[in-house]
N, C-alpha and C positions, 0 to 999 in steps of 0.2 A: 731534093730528091728523096725518095723513100729508101730507108735502110731496112731490108727485109729481115726481121728477127723471128718470123713465124716458125722457123725450124725448131725453136725452143718449146713450141706448144706441146709436143709429144712428151715433154718431161713434167707436165702438170696434169694429173689425171682428171681433175674436175672439168677441164676445158672440153672433154670429149662430149659432154651432154649438157653443158651449162654456159650461158653467156655471162661471163664473170667480169664485172666492171666495178668491183668493190675493193680493190687492192689498197685504197686509202684506209680501209678498216681492218681487213684480214686478207693478206696476200694469199694467192693460191699455193697449195703445198707442193713442193717438188717431189717427184717420185723417189728421188734418192733419200728422202727423209725416212721412208720405210726401212731402208737398210741401216740408216744412222741409228734409229731407235732400236732396231734389232741388235746392232752392235752394242748399244748400251745394255740391253737385257742380257745378252750373252756374256758380256764382261762381268756384270754383277753375278750372273749365275755360275760362271766358271772361275773367276778370279777372286770373288768375294772381297774381303778387306784389302787384299793386295792391289785392288783397282785404284785406291787413293794414291799410292806411290807410283803407280804405272800410268798416271795421266789425269785422273779425276781432280787431284788437288790443284794442278796447274791450269785446269780448263778455263777458269774465269779470265786469265790473262792470255792463254793460248788462243781461245776463241776471240778475245778482244783484238789480238794481232791479225786475225783473219778479217775482222771488220774494219780495222784501221785504214786500209787503202781506200775504202768506200767513203770514209769521212775526211780523207786527206790528212791523216795523222801518221805519226811515226810509230814503229813497234814499241810495245810496252808503255803506251800512254792511254790505253783503254781498258777499263775494268768492267766485267759483266756483273749485273745485278738483276734483281727480280723485275723491277719496273721503275718508271720515271718518278713516282712519288717517293720511293726510297732514295733515289739519286738526288732529288731536290732537297730532301731532308738532310742528306749527308753533306751536301754543299753548304747549306745553312749552318750546319754544326761546325764548319770550319771557320766561320767568319763572325767572331764575336762583335756585336754592335757596341758603339759608344754613343753618348748623347749627341756628339757632333756628327756622327755618321751612322745613321740607323734606318735609312729609308730604303724600302724595296719598291722598285718602279716596274710596273708592267701594265698592259692594256686590259680592258674588260673583255677582250676577245680571246684571251688565253684559254687553254683547255681547263675546264672546271676543276679537275683533280689537282692540277698544279696550283690553282688559286686556293683550294682548300688547305694545302700544305702551308702556304704563306699566311693565310688568315689565321690558322691555328697557332703558328709561331708568333704572329703579332699579338695574339691574345695574352701571351706570356709577358708582354710589356717591354721586350727588348728592342723590337722593331716597330716601325709604322709603315703603312702602305700608302703609296701614291699611285692611284689607278687612273690611267689615261683613258678617257672616254672616246670611243669610236664615233665619228660624226654620222656614219651611215649604217652601223651595225655589221659591216662586212670588211672594212679596211681601216688601217690606222696610218694616217699620213706621217711620214718619218719626222716631219718638222715638230709634230706634237710630242713624239717620243724624245727628241733631242732637247726640247724645251724643258721637259720634266726631269731630266738628269742633271744634277748639280752636285756641289761639294758635300751635300748631306747624304748623297746616294751611296749605299753599301753594295747593293746587288741589283742587276737588271735581268730577270729571268724572262726571256722572250722566245716565241716560236719563230723558227726560220720561215715556215709556211703555216698560216693560220688554218686550224682544222675545219672550220665551218665554211669558209669561202675560198680557200686555197690562195689567199693573198700572200705574195712573196715579199717579206719585209727586207729592208735595206740593212742587213746585219752589219756590214762593214761600217756604215756611218754611225750606227748605234754603238758598236764596240769602240770606235775611235773617240766618240764623245765621252763614253764612260771612262775610258782610260785617261782622257784629258783631265778629268776631275778626280781621278783616283778611285773610281768604282770598278766593280767587276761585272762580267756578263756571263750568264748561264744560258746557252743557246739550245733550245729544244728542237732537235732535228727529226723528230718522229715523222713528220709529214714531208720531209725532203730526202732523207737518207735513202738511197737506192733509186731515186728518180730525178733529183736535182743535184748537180755538183755542189759540194760544200767547201772543202779546203779549210779545216779548222786551224791548221798550223799557219797557213797563209793569212787567215783572218786575224790571227793572234788572239783568238777568243780564250777566255780563262777556263771555261768549262763548256762541255756539250753533253747532252743526254738524249735519250730516245729509246725506242724499243724495236724489236725484230718482227712484230706481228703484222706490220703493214707492208710497205713497198719492198722490204728486205726478204719477204717470203720465209721468215724464220720461225714463225709460230709464237705463241704466248709464253711469258715467263722468262724472256731473255732481254732484259733492259741493259743499258750500257751507260757508262760515264767516262767521258774524256776529260783529262786534266792536263793543262799545259805543263810541259816539263819544268818550266821555271818555278812552278809552284809545288812540285813533288815533295821536296824536303823542307818546305816552309810551313805548310798547313798541317794541322793535327785534328782530324775529324773526331767529334765526340759521339756521333752515330757510328759505331765501330763494332768490332768483334775479333775473334781469335785469328782470323786470316790476316788481319792488319798487323799482327805482332811479328817482330823480326825473327823470332824463334817459336812459332806457335806450339810445337810439340814438346817444348820445355815446360809447358803448363805453368808458367810463371804467373803468380797472382797480380803482378804489376804489369801494365802495358808499356812495352817499349816499341815504338812505331818502327815498322820496316822502312827501308829506303824505297824511293820511287813510287810507282803506281800501286804497289802492293798495299801501302798504308791506306788506300781508299777502298779496300775490300772490307767486309764485316764478317758475318757468320758463314756457316757452311753453304756451299753454292748449290743452285738448282740444276744438278747434273743432267737430268733428262732434257730439260729445256735447252741446255747448251748443246747437247747432241743434235737436237732438232733444228737449231738455228744455223748450224754449219752449212747445210746444203744450199740454203738460199744465198748466203754470203758468197759462196763459191761461184754460183751462177752469175750474180751481179758483178763480181770481179772479172769473170770470164768475158762478159759482154763489155763492161766498162760503162760508168755512169754517164759519160759524155754522149755515147751512142744512145743510151736509154733516154736521156733528156731530149736529144734531137728528135727521136721518134715520138716522144711524149708530146712535144710542142706540135708536131705535125698532126697527131691524132686528136689532141684537144682542140686544135683549130678546126679540124673536120667535124668534131662533135658540135662545136658552136655553130658552124655553118648549117648543119643538119637541124639543130634546134631552131635557128632563125627561119629556115625554110618551112618548118612545121608550126611556126608561130608560138613557140615555147620560150618563155622569157629566161634569159641567162643572167644569173646573179653573180657569178664569179667575174673577176677582172678579165677584160677582153685582151688586154695587152699581155702577150706571153712573157714579157720580162717582169711582169708583176703577178704572175700566176704559177702555181706549182702544177702538180699532175692531175688535178681534179677539176671538173666542170660541174657547177651547181645550177640546177634548173628549177625555177620557181613554178610550182603548180599548186592549186588548191587541193586540200586533203591529201598532201604528199605521202603521209605514212600509209594511208589506205592504198594509194597507187603503187607504192613500193611492195606492199603485201601481194597485190595482184600480179605485179611483175615477177615476184618470187614464185607464184603459182605457175607462171609461164616459163620458169627456169631462166629468168633474167635477174641477176643478183646485183642490186645497187643498195643505197640506203638513203635515209632522210634525216635532215637536221632542221629543227625549227628556226625560222628566220633566214634560212638559206635555200632550202628546198631539197630536191633529189640530187644526191651527189653521185657522180659517175667518174670512174678513173681508169682509163685505158693504160695498161702496162705493156711491157715489151712483148708479151705473149698474146696480146689481143690483135684482132684483124679489123680492117675497115668495114667488112660486111657485118661484124658484130655491132659496130657503132650504128650502122644503118638499121639493123634489126631492133636494137634497143630503143632508138628514137621513134621508130615506127610503132613499136608496142606502146610506148608512152602516149604518143599522139592518139592511137586507137582507144586506149583506156580512157583518156581525158575526153575525147570526142563522144564516146558512147556511154560514158558514166558507168562502165562495167567494173565496179569495184565495191567492196563492202564498206559502207560509210560508218559502220560501228567500230572499225579499226582505229585505234588511237595510239599515240606515242611514237617514239623513234626506235627503229630497229638498230642493232649494232652495226 
Protein backbone atom coordinates (compact mmCIF):
# COMPACT_ATOMS: atom_id res chain seq x y z
CA UNK A 1 0.00 0.00 0.00
CA UNK A 2 1.12 3.56 -0.68
CA UNK A 3 2.35 5.70 2.22
CA UNK A 4 1.44 9.20 1.08
CA UNK A 5 4.39 11.45 1.85
CA UNK A 6 3.48 14.15 -0.65
CA UNK A 7 2.55 16.57 2.14
CA UNK A 8 6.28 17.19 2.43
CA UNK A 9 6.46 18.58 -1.10
CA UNK A 10 5.59 22.10 -0.02
CA UNK A 11 8.79 22.17 2.05
CA UNK A 12 11.00 21.91 -1.07
CA UNK A 13 10.79 25.01 -3.30
CA UNK A 14 12.23 23.50 -6.49
CA UNK A 15 9.35 21.02 -6.76
CA UNK A 16 6.92 23.83 -7.63
CA UNK A 17 8.13 24.02 -11.22
CA UNK A 18 10.58 21.15 -11.75
CA UNK A 19 10.33 17.38 -12.01
CA UNK A 20 13.19 16.62 -9.64
CA UNK A 21 14.43 13.03 -9.90
CA UNK A 22 18.11 13.51 -9.15
CA UNK A 23 18.30 13.14 -5.36
CA UNK A 24 21.06 10.54 -5.76
CA UNK A 25 23.24 13.46 -6.90
CA UNK A 26 21.87 16.58 -5.20
CA UNK A 27 18.84 16.37 -2.94
CA UNK A 28 16.22 19.10 -3.16
CA UNK A 29 16.81 21.91 -0.70
CA UNK A 30 14.34 22.21 2.19
CA UNK A 31 12.83 25.66 2.61
CA UNK A 32 13.98 25.61 6.25
CA UNK A 33 17.56 25.91 4.96
CA UNK A 34 16.91 29.57 4.14
CA UNK A 35 16.29 30.16 7.83
CA UNK A 36 19.25 28.04 8.90
CA UNK A 37 21.69 30.00 6.76
CA UNK A 38 20.12 33.26 7.87
CA UNK A 39 20.69 32.10 11.45
CA UNK A 40 24.36 31.50 10.62
CA UNK A 41 24.71 34.96 9.08
CA UNK A 42 22.93 36.69 11.95
CA UNK A 43 25.00 34.80 14.52
CA UNK A 44 28.24 35.82 12.84
CA UNK A 45 27.01 39.39 12.40
CA UNK A 46 25.78 39.90 15.97
CA UNK A 47 27.84 37.52 18.12
CA UNK A 48 31.15 37.64 16.28
CA UNK A 49 33.89 35.63 17.95
CA UNK A 50 31.51 34.70 20.77
CA UNK A 51 29.76 32.35 18.32
CA UNK A 52 32.52 29.77 18.75
CA UNK A 53 31.79 29.32 22.45
CA UNK A 54 28.04 29.61 21.88
CA UNK A 55 27.74 26.64 19.55
CA UNK A 56 30.00 26.77 16.52
CA UNK A 57 32.85 24.84 18.13
CA UNK A 58 30.63 21.91 19.06
CA UNK A 59 28.76 21.81 15.75
CA UNK A 60 30.78 18.97 14.14
CA UNK A 61 29.61 16.66 16.93
CA UNK A 62 26.21 18.25 17.62
CA UNK A 63 25.19 17.97 13.96
CA UNK A 64 26.68 14.47 13.94
CA UNK A 65 24.28 13.61 16.76
CA UNK A 66 21.34 14.73 14.58
CA UNK A 67 22.58 12.48 11.78
CA UNK A 68 23.30 9.50 14.03
CA UNK A 69 19.73 8.08 14.18
CA UNK A 70 19.59 7.99 10.38
CA UNK A 71 22.73 5.85 10.38
CA UNK A 72 21.58 3.68 13.28
CA UNK A 73 24.38 5.06 15.44
CA UNK A 74 24.60 6.17 19.06
CA UNK A 75 25.15 9.81 20.04
CA UNK A 76 28.74 11.04 19.93
CA UNK A 77 29.88 8.47 17.41
CA UNK A 78 29.65 10.68 14.29
CA UNK A 79 32.03 13.52 13.44
CA UNK A 80 31.29 15.94 10.61
CA UNK A 81 33.92 16.65 7.97
CA UNK A 82 34.08 18.37 4.59
CA UNK A 83 33.80 15.32 2.33
CA UNK A 84 34.35 11.59 1.93
CA UNK A 85 37.88 11.95 0.54
CA UNK A 86 38.95 13.57 3.81
CA UNK A 87 37.25 10.81 5.80
CA UNK A 88 38.85 8.03 3.75
CA UNK A 89 42.26 9.62 4.26
CA UNK A 90 41.66 10.05 7.97
CA UNK A 91 40.75 6.38 8.39
CA UNK A 92 43.82 5.27 6.43
CA UNK A 93 45.95 7.40 8.72
CA UNK A 94 44.71 5.42 11.73
CA UNK A 95 45.76 2.05 10.38
CA UNK A 96 49.52 1.61 9.98
CA UNK A 97 50.18 -1.22 7.57
CA UNK A 98 52.63 -4.05 8.19
CA UNK A 99 54.25 -6.38 5.65
CA UNK A 100 51.90 -9.11 6.85
CA UNK A 101 48.73 -6.98 6.70
CA UNK A 102 48.80 -4.25 4.09
CA UNK A 103 46.10 -4.98 1.49
CA UNK A 104 43.21 -2.65 0.69
CA UNK A 105 40.33 -4.56 -0.94
CA UNK A 106 37.57 -2.92 -2.95
CA UNK A 107 35.81 -3.33 -6.29
CA UNK A 108 36.34 -1.48 -9.54
CA UNK A 109 32.84 0.00 -9.17
CA UNK A 110 33.68 2.19 -6.19
CA UNK A 111 33.31 5.93 -6.64
CA UNK A 112 36.46 7.20 -8.40
CA UNK A 113 37.27 9.81 -5.76
CA UNK A 114 37.54 7.04 -3.17
CA UNK A 115 39.79 5.00 -5.42
CA UNK A 116 42.03 8.02 -6.00
CA UNK A 117 42.65 8.30 -2.25
CA UNK A 118 43.67 4.66 -1.91
CA UNK A 119 45.73 4.67 -5.11
CA UNK A 120 47.67 7.68 -3.88
CA UNK A 121 48.23 6.05 -0.52
CA UNK A 122 49.43 2.82 -2.16
CA UNK A 123 52.01 4.79 -4.19
CA UNK A 124 53.75 5.60 -0.92
CA UNK A 125 54.57 1.89 -0.63
CA UNK A 126 52.83 1.08 2.65
CA UNK A 127 49.78 -0.62 1.18
CA UNK A 128 48.86 -2.63 -1.89
CA UNK A 129 45.53 -2.73 -3.65
CA UNK A 130 43.41 -5.76 -4.45
CA UNK A 131 40.69 -4.61 -6.82
CA UNK A 132 37.79 -6.98 -7.39
CA UNK A 133 36.58 -6.87 -10.98
CA UNK A 134 32.86 -6.65 -11.63
CA UNK A 135 31.78 -9.32 -14.13
CA UNK A 136 29.13 -7.09 -15.71
CA UNK A 137 30.20 -3.51 -14.94
CA UNK A 138 27.12 -2.99 -12.79
CA UNK A 139 27.20 -5.41 -9.84
CA UNK A 140 29.75 -7.16 -7.63
CA UNK A 141 28.76 -10.67 -6.50
CA UNK A 142 29.34 -10.90 -2.77
CA UNK A 143 31.21 -14.17 -3.26
CA UNK A 144 33.95 -12.33 -5.15
CA UNK A 145 34.37 -9.83 -2.34
CA UNK A 146 34.47 -12.54 0.32
CA UNK A 147 37.11 -14.50 -1.60
CA UNK A 148 39.32 -11.42 -1.87
CA UNK A 149 39.36 -10.73 1.88
CA UNK A 150 42.02 -12.71 3.74
CA UNK A 151 44.56 -12.46 6.58
CA UNK A 152 46.61 -9.97 4.55
CA UNK A 153 43.70 -7.53 4.36
CA UNK A 154 43.98 -4.31 6.35
CA UNK A 155 40.89 -2.41 5.19
CA UNK A 156 37.84 -2.98 2.99
CA UNK A 157 36.38 0.37 1.85
CA UNK A 158 33.08 -0.47 0.15
CA UNK A 159 29.93 1.34 -0.92
CA UNK A 160 26.69 0.21 0.66
CA UNK A 161 24.98 1.15 -2.62
CA UNK A 162 27.06 1.50 -5.80
CA UNK A 163 26.78 4.95 -7.32
CA UNK A 164 26.48 3.90 -10.95
CA UNK A 165 23.93 1.10 -10.82
CA UNK A 166 22.33 1.40 -7.35
CA UNK A 167 23.40 -2.20 -6.63
CA UNK A 168 22.92 -2.82 -2.90
CA UNK A 169 25.87 -4.76 -1.52
CA UNK A 170 25.66 -7.35 1.25
CA UNK A 171 27.46 -5.23 3.83
CA UNK A 172 26.83 -7.63 6.70
CA UNK A 173 28.46 -10.59 4.95
CA UNK A 174 31.48 -8.49 3.98
CA UNK A 175 31.88 -7.07 7.49
CA UNK A 176 31.63 -10.53 9.08
CA UNK A 177 34.24 -11.93 6.71
CA UNK A 178 36.59 -9.01 7.32
CA UNK A 179 36.31 -9.33 11.08
CA UNK A 180 36.83 -13.07 10.83
CA UNK A 181 40.33 -12.47 9.42
CA UNK A 182 41.16 -9.40 11.51
CA UNK A 183 40.47 -6.72 8.87
CA UNK A 184 38.38 -3.56 9.17
CA UNK A 185 35.58 -2.20 6.98
CA UNK A 186 34.89 1.39 5.97
CA UNK A 187 31.31 1.51 4.68
CA UNK A 188 30.49 4.33 2.28
CA UNK A 189 26.82 5.14 2.88
CA UNK A 190 26.64 8.14 0.55
CA UNK A 191 24.08 6.45 -1.74
CA UNK A 192 22.07 4.82 1.05
CA UNK A 193 21.82 7.19 4.04
CA UNK A 194 18.37 8.73 3.99
CA UNK A 195 16.77 6.22 1.65
CA UNK A 196 17.98 2.74 2.72
CA UNK A 197 18.05 1.67 6.40
CA UNK A 198 21.63 1.11 7.53
CA UNK A 199 22.16 0.32 11.22
CA UNK A 200 25.92 0.80 11.58
CA UNK A 201 25.89 -0.32 15.22
CA UNK A 202 23.91 -3.44 14.41
CA UNK A 203 26.26 -4.24 11.54
CA UNK A 204 29.24 -3.74 13.88
CA UNK A 205 31.00 -1.90 11.08
CA UNK A 206 34.28 -0.26 12.04
CA UNK A 207 33.79 2.99 10.14
CA UNK A 208 31.14 4.57 7.96
CA UNK A 209 31.34 7.68 5.85
CA UNK A 210 29.24 9.67 3.42
CA UNK A 211 27.92 13.12 2.69
CA UNK A 212 24.78 15.19 3.02
CA UNK A 213 24.46 16.42 -0.53
CA UNK A 214 22.30 13.56 -1.84
CA UNK A 215 19.40 11.72 -0.17
CA UNK A 216 19.89 13.61 3.10
CA UNK A 217 18.98 16.93 1.41
CA UNK A 218 21.71 18.63 3.41
CA UNK A 219 23.75 20.33 0.72
CA UNK A 220 27.47 20.19 -0.10
CA UNK A 221 30.37 20.46 2.31
CA UNK A 222 28.95 18.32 5.13
CA UNK A 223 30.58 14.92 5.05
CA UNK A 224 30.56 12.60 8.04
CA UNK A 225 32.58 9.86 9.67
CA UNK A 226 31.18 7.23 12.03
CA UNK A 227 33.67 5.37 14.20
CA UNK A 228 32.62 2.35 16.26
CA UNK A 229 32.86 3.20 19.97
CA UNK A 230 35.19 0.25 20.61
CA UNK A 231 37.80 2.08 18.49
CA UNK A 232 37.45 5.58 19.91
CA UNK A 233 40.29 5.46 22.39
CA UNK A 234 42.41 2.94 20.48
CA UNK A 235 43.17 4.67 17.18
CA UNK A 236 45.26 7.80 16.68
CA UNK A 237 44.71 9.52 13.32
CA UNK A 238 47.68 11.24 11.74
CA UNK A 239 45.38 13.19 9.44
CA UNK A 240 44.48 15.49 12.29
CA UNK A 241 44.27 19.04 13.60
CA UNK A 242 43.65 21.16 16.64
CA UNK A 243 40.03 20.06 17.15
CA UNK A 244 41.36 16.56 17.91
CA UNK A 245 43.36 17.85 20.89
CA UNK A 246 42.02 17.24 24.40
CA UNK A 247 42.57 20.93 25.21
CA UNK A 248 42.71 22.77 21.87
CA UNK A 249 42.72 26.26 23.39
CA UNK A 250 45.80 25.49 25.44
CA UNK A 251 47.67 25.79 22.12
CA UNK A 252 50.05 23.06 23.21
CA UNK A 253 52.64 22.37 20.48
CA UNK A 254 52.35 18.63 21.23
CA UNK A 255 49.17 16.77 20.31
CA UNK A 256 47.39 14.96 23.13
CA UNK A 257 44.39 13.20 21.63
CA UNK A 258 40.95 13.90 23.02
CA UNK A 259 38.85 11.03 24.25
CA UNK A 260 36.03 9.62 22.17
CA UNK A 261 34.89 10.72 18.73
CA UNK A 262 36.48 14.17 19.15
CA UNK A 263 39.91 12.72 18.32
CA UNK A 264 38.63 12.01 14.79
CA UNK A 265 38.13 15.71 14.07
CA UNK A 266 40.87 17.82 12.49
CA UNK A 267 40.95 21.53 11.56
CA UNK A 268 38.36 24.26 11.93
CA UNK A 269 34.88 23.10 10.84
CA UNK A 270 32.86 24.19 7.77
CA UNK A 271 30.28 26.02 9.87
CA UNK A 272 27.96 27.28 7.08
CA UNK A 273 27.71 23.78 5.59
CA UNK A 274 26.78 22.36 8.98
CA UNK A 275 23.98 24.89 9.34
CA UNK A 276 22.67 23.93 5.88
CA UNK A 277 22.78 20.18 6.59
CA UNK A 278 20.59 20.33 9.69
CA UNK A 279 17.22 20.90 8.00
CA UNK A 280 17.48 17.84 5.78
CA UNK A 281 18.48 15.59 8.68
CA UNK A 282 15.49 16.75 10.70
CA UNK A 283 13.04 15.98 7.91
CA UNK A 284 14.52 12.52 7.33
CA UNK A 285 14.31 11.79 11.06
CA UNK A 286 10.75 13.11 11.18
CA UNK A 287 9.60 10.73 8.45
CA UNK A 288 11.84 7.78 9.32
CA UNK A 289 14.09 5.89 6.92
CA UNK A 290 11.92 2.75 7.04
CA UNK A 291 8.96 4.70 5.64
CA UNK A 292 11.17 6.34 3.04
CA UNK A 293 12.56 2.97 1.98
CA UNK A 294 9.12 1.38 1.61
CA UNK A 295 7.96 4.29 -0.54
CA UNK A 296 11.21 4.21 -2.52
CA UNK A 297 10.79 0.53 -3.37
CA UNK A 298 7.23 1.15 -4.53
CA UNK A 299 8.24 4.10 -6.70
CA UNK A 300 11.33 2.47 -8.21
CA UNK A 301 9.21 -0.58 -9.07
CA UNK A 302 6.79 1.81 -10.76
CA UNK A 303 9.65 3.43 -12.69
CA UNK A 304 10.85 0.05 -13.92
CA UNK A 305 7.33 -0.89 -15.04
CA UNK A 306 6.97 2.40 -16.91
CA UNK A 307 10.37 1.95 -18.56
CA UNK A 308 9.47 -1.58 -19.62
CA UNK A 309 6.20 -0.37 -21.12
CA UNK A 310 8.11 2.26 -23.09
CA UNK A 311 10.74 -0.26 -24.28
CA UNK A 312 13.49 1.55 -22.40
CA UNK A 313 16.15 -0.87 -21.08
CA UNK A 314 16.65 -0.91 -17.31
CA UNK A 315 20.27 -1.46 -16.27
CA UNK A 316 19.84 -1.36 -12.48
CA UNK A 317 19.03 -4.55 -10.54
CA UNK A 318 15.37 -5.46 -10.79
CA UNK A 319 15.26 -7.20 -7.44
CA UNK A 320 14.44 -4.47 -4.87
CA UNK A 321 16.50 -6.26 -2.21
CA UNK A 322 19.54 -5.68 -4.43
CA UNK A 323 18.72 -2.09 -5.41
CA UNK A 324 19.04 1.24 -3.65
CA UNK A 325 16.87 4.23 -4.47
CA UNK A 326 17.94 4.79 -8.08
CA UNK A 327 16.86 3.28 -11.39
CA UNK A 328 19.27 3.51 -14.32
CA UNK A 329 17.93 3.40 -17.86
CA UNK A 330 20.20 2.69 -20.81
CA UNK A 331 19.70 4.93 -23.82
CA UNK A 332 22.03 5.93 -26.63
CA UNK A 333 23.54 9.40 -26.33
CA UNK A 334 22.33 9.57 -22.74
CA UNK A 335 24.16 12.80 -21.86
CA UNK A 336 22.41 14.61 -24.71
CA UNK A 337 19.04 13.19 -23.68
CA UNK A 338 19.65 14.40 -20.11
CA UNK A 339 20.45 17.89 -21.42
CA UNK A 340 17.17 17.95 -23.35
CA UNK A 341 15.28 16.75 -20.29
CA UNK A 342 16.78 19.61 -18.29
CA UNK A 343 15.56 22.03 -20.95
CA UNK A 344 12.09 20.58 -20.30
CA UNK A 345 12.54 21.02 -16.50
CA UNK A 346 13.02 17.31 -15.83
CA UNK A 347 16.21 16.90 -13.82
CA UNK A 348 18.04 13.55 -13.89
CA UNK A 349 21.64 12.68 -14.74
CA UNK A 350 23.76 10.30 -16.82
CA UNK A 351 26.66 7.99 -16.01
CA UNK A 352 28.67 6.17 -18.69
CA UNK A 353 28.05 2.45 -18.64
CA UNK A 354 24.79 2.78 -16.72
CA UNK A 355 22.67 5.33 -18.53
CA UNK A 356 20.20 7.86 -17.23
CA UNK A 357 19.87 7.73 -13.44
CA UNK A 358 16.48 8.54 -11.90
CA UNK A 359 15.81 8.67 -8.18
CA UNK A 360 12.34 9.20 -6.73
CA UNK A 361 12.54 10.43 -3.15
CA UNK A 362 9.78 10.80 -0.57
CA UNK A 363 8.72 14.15 -2.04
CA UNK A 364 8.10 12.84 -5.57
CA UNK A 365 4.78 11.70 -7.03
CA UNK A 366 3.73 8.90 -9.34
CA UNK A 367 2.62 11.45 -11.92
CA UNK A 368 6.18 12.83 -12.02
CA UNK A 369 7.51 9.36 -12.80
CA UNK A 370 5.02 9.00 -15.64
CA UNK A 371 5.91 12.43 -16.97
CA UNK A 372 9.66 11.78 -16.87
CA UNK A 373 9.46 8.42 -18.64
CA UNK A 374 7.09 9.91 -21.18
CA UNK A 375 9.56 12.71 -21.91
CA UNK A 376 12.47 10.27 -22.29
CA UNK A 377 10.45 8.09 -24.63
CA UNK A 378 9.48 11.12 -26.71
CA UNK A 379 13.04 12.45 -26.93
CA UNK A 380 14.43 9.04 -27.91
CA UNK A 381 11.66 8.38 -30.46
CA UNK A 382 11.88 11.79 -32.13
CA UNK A 383 15.62 12.31 -31.79
CA UNK A 384 14.91 15.79 -30.51
CA UNK A 385 18.19 16.42 -28.73
CA UNK A 386 21.51 18.06 -29.46
CA UNK A 387 23.95 15.35 -30.52
CA UNK A 388 26.93 17.62 -29.88
CA UNK A 389 26.33 17.40 -26.12
CA UNK A 390 28.92 15.13 -24.52
CA UNK A 391 30.01 14.12 -21.05
CA UNK A 392 28.13 13.45 -17.86
CA UNK A 393 26.20 16.05 -15.90
CA UNK A 394 26.55 16.14 -12.12
